[in-house]
C-alpha positions in Angstrom: 94.4 151.6 83.0 93.6 148.2 84.5 92.4 145.6 81.9 90.3 142.5 82.6 90.1 140.7 79.3 93.3 141.9 77.5 96.9 142.3 78.4 98.7 145.5 77.5 102.5 145.9 77.4 104.9 148.5 75.9 108.5 147.3 75.4 111.1 148.7 73.1 108.6 151.1 71.3 106.2 148.2 70.6 102.7 148.1 72.2 101.4 144.6 72.4 97.6 144.1 72.9 96.9 140.5 73.8 93.3 139.2 73.8 93.3 137.3 77.1 90.5 134.7 77.3 92.6 131.7 76.3 90.1 129.2 77.8 87.5 130.4 75.2 90.0 130.8 72.3 89.7 134.6 73.1 86.1 134.7 72.1 85.0 138.3 71.7 82.9 140.1 74.4 81.7 143.6 74.9 84.3 144.0 77.7 87.1 143.0 75.4 85.7 145.3 72.7 85.9 148.3 75.0 89.3 147.3 76.3 90.9 146.9 72.8 89.6 150.4 71.9 91.0 151.8 75.1 94.3 150.2 74.5 94.5 151.5 71.0 93.7 155.0 72.3 96.5 154.5 75.0 99.0 153.4 72.4 98.1 156.2 70.0 98.7 158.8 72.7 102.0 157.4 73.8 105.0 159.0 72.0 107.1 156.1 73.1 105.0 153.7 70.9 106.0 153.3 67.3 104.0 150.2 66.3 101.2 148.1 67.7 100.8 144.3 67.7 97.4 142.7 68.2 97.5 139.0 69.1 95.8 136.3 71.2 96.8 134.4 74.4 97.1 130.7 74.3 96.5 128.7 71.1 94.0 131.0 69.5 93.8 134.5 68.0 90.0 135.1 68.3 87.3 132.5 67.7 84.7 135.2 67.1 81.8 136.4 69.2 81.3 134.6 72.4 78.3 132.3 71.6 77.4 132.2 75.3 76.3 135.8 74.9 74.1 135.1 71.8 70.9 136.2 73.5 72.5 139.5 74.4 73.8 139.9 70.9 70.4 139.2 69.4 68.7 141.7 71.7 71.3 144.4 70.9 71.0 143.8 67.1 67.2 144.0 67.1 67.1 147.1 69.3 69.8 149.0 67.5 71.9 148.5 70.6 75.7 148.1 71.0 76.0 145.5 68.2 74.7 148.1 65.6 77.3 149.6 63.3 75.4 152.9 63.6 77.6 153.4 66.7 80.4 155.7 65.6 84.0 155.4 66.9 84.0 159.2 67.5 82.3 158.4 70.9 85.8 157.2 71.9 87.9 159.3 69.5 91.4 158.2 68.8 93.8 161.0 70.1 95.5 162.5 67.0 93.6 160.0 64.9 93.9 160.0 61.1 91.3 162.1 59.3 89.4 159.7 57.2 85.8 159.5 55.8 82.9 158.3 58.0 83.3 154.9 56.4 86.2 154.5 58.9 84.3 155.6 62.0 82.1 152.6 62.6 82.3 150.0 65.3 85.3 148.1 63.9 86.3 150.1 60.9 88.0 152.7 63.1 91.2 150.7 63.3 92.7 152.5 60.2 92.3 155.8 62.0 94.9 154.8 64.6 97.9 156.9 63.6 100.4 154.0 64.1 100.7 150.7 62.3 98.7 147.8 63.7 100.1 144.4 63.0 97.7 141.4 63.5 99.8 138.5 64.9 97.4 135.7 64.1 98.9 132.9 66.3 96.0 130.4 66.0 92.3 130.2 64.9 90.7 133.4 63.7 87.0 133.1 62.9 84.1 135.4 62.4 84.6 138.6 64.2 88.2 137.6 64.9 88.9 137.4 61.2 87.1 140.7 60.6 89.3 142.5 63.2 92.4 141.3 61.5 91.2 142.7 58.2 91.1 146.2 59.6 94.7 145.9 60.9 97.4 147.2 58.5 99.5 144.1 58.2 98.6 140.4 59.0 101.1 137.8 59.9 100.1 134.2 60.6 101.8 131.3 62.5 101.8 128.0 60.7 99.2 126.9 63.2 96.7 129.6 62.2 93.3 128.6 60.7 90.8 131.0 59.2 87.0 130.9 58.7 84.3 133.5 58.2 81.9 131.1 60.0 78.8 133.2 59.3 76.9 131.0 56.9 77.2 128.1 59.4 75.6 130.2 62.1 72.7 131.5 60.1 74.4 135.0 59.9 75.5 137.3 57.1 78.7 139.1 56.2 79.1 141.4 59.1 80.8 144.7 59.9 82.0 145.5 56.4 83.7 142.3 55.6 81.8 142.2 52.3 83.7 145.4 51.3 87.1 144.8 52.9 87.6 141.1 52.2 87.4 141.4 48.3 89.9 144.3 48.5 92.4 141.8 50.0 91.7 138.5 48.3 89.6 139.3 45.2 85.9 138.9 44.4 85.9 135.1 43.7 87.9 134.2 46.8 85.8 136.4 49.0 82.6 134.6 47.8 84.3 131.3 48.3 85.3 131.8 51.9 82.1 133.7 53.0 79.5 131.4 51.3 81.2 128.2 52.3 82.5 129.2 55.7 85.2 126.5 55.2 88.5 126.6 57.0 91.6 127.9 55.4 95.1 127.0 56.7 97.8 129.6 56.8 99.4 128.7 53.5 96.1 129.0 51.6 95.4 132.3 53.4 98.8 133.6 52.2 98.2 132.4 48.7 95.0 134.4 48.6 96.6 137.5 50.0 94.8 137.4 53.3 98.0 137.4 55.2 101.4 138.9 54.4 103.7 136.3 55.8 103.8 133.0 57.7 106.2 132.2 60.5 106.7 129.0 62.5 104.7 128.9 65.7 107.9 128.2 67.7 109.4 131.6 66.7 106.2 133.4 65.8 106.2 136.3 68.2 109.9 136.8 67.9 109.6 137.2 64.1 106.6 139.6 64.5 108.4 141.7 67.1 111.5 141.9 64.9 109.4 143.3 62.0 107.6 145.7 64.3 110.9 146.8 65.9 112.4 147.6 62.5 109.4 149.6 61.6 109.2 151.5 64.9 112.9 152.4 64.9 113.9 152.9 61.3 110.8 154.5 59.8 109.6 158.1 60.3 106.4 158.2 62.4 105.3 161.2 60.4 105.8 159.4 57.1 103.8 156.4 58.5 100.9 158.6 59.6 100.7 160.4 56.3 101.1 157.2 54.1 98.6 155.2 56.2 96.1 158.0 55.7 96.8 158.2 52.0 96.4 154.5 51.4 93.1 154.2 53.3 91.8 157.4 51.6 92.8 155.9 48.2 90.4 153.0 48.7 87.6 155.6 48.1 89.4 157.9 45.6 90.1 158.1 41.9 93.7 157.9 40.7 93.7 161.6 39.9 92.6 162.5 43.4 95.3 160.3 44.9 98.0 161.8 42.8 96.9 165.4 43.5 96.7 164.7 47.2 100.2 163.2 47.2 101.5 166.3 45.3 99.9 168.5 48.0 101.6 166.5 50.8 105.1 166.7 49.4 106.0 170.4 50.4 105.1 169.7 54.0 107.3 166.6 53.9 110.2 168.6 52.6 109.8 171.0 55.5 109.4 168.4 58.2 112.0 167.5 60.9 111.7 163.9 59.9 112.8 164.6 56.4 115.8 166.5 57.6 116.7 163.7 59.9 116.1 161.1 57.2 118.7 162.8 55.0 121.1 163.4 57.8 121.2 159.9 59.2 121.6 158.4 55.7 124.6 160.7 54.9 126.1 160.3 58.4 125.6 156.5 58.3 124.0 156.3 61.7 120.7 155.2 63.2 117.8 157.6 62.7 116.4 159.7 65.6 113.0 160.7 64.2 110.7 162.9 66.2 107.5 162.4 64.2 107.4 166.0 63.3 
């Protein structure tokens, strides 16, 4: 597929989706939204992809919604149009996507249904919608040049697209109130201290470090195990402990019968690299 506002590349089992409007700090548009979803569908369907990196071109990750389109955004919101979260992701279903509750089938919340790990490589400023997208990725890495802000209260907006639910899960209730109500800027170190990002890497070696992590995951971990565990962890956000334990117990017999379990034991005993099939 030809893309206009993103770049899509698959190299060494890593699919890299790059938001590509660097002149606007990769401000989010409806075109970009559709292309990111299409790229995630493409990566999900590609057996040669083991992990996905989402990043931004130039010095920014994503500065949020393109303010030049504010009138269109307002019209869409008031008419229940494309800005409404009533639009379900099933309209563009992820091939082989993870079976999760309807909570994970809204406009941006569908990221967790992608059956492969999504790594947000936050190279620079991430604000508003850019920050929200990163929250729905599975792992977040920041360069030491990254800056974070919710931005909403300084635009007369509210906590959009489920950030009021997901953000406290990552940073806690008090920190979530702090960074949403104030809309102040956080540097990468404060974001890491809060639990918003997993690791910080120097800007000079940022993508090399992120790719090294993604490559290790894509080559050494069972795709089947990743699919099942990713589903378990997102399901558990809405489950009791008992339900999570019983579900895990029900998954174990199928794991023991899987090709990837047999290969996981064999490559360990034979002291060689794994050759997982995802089955």
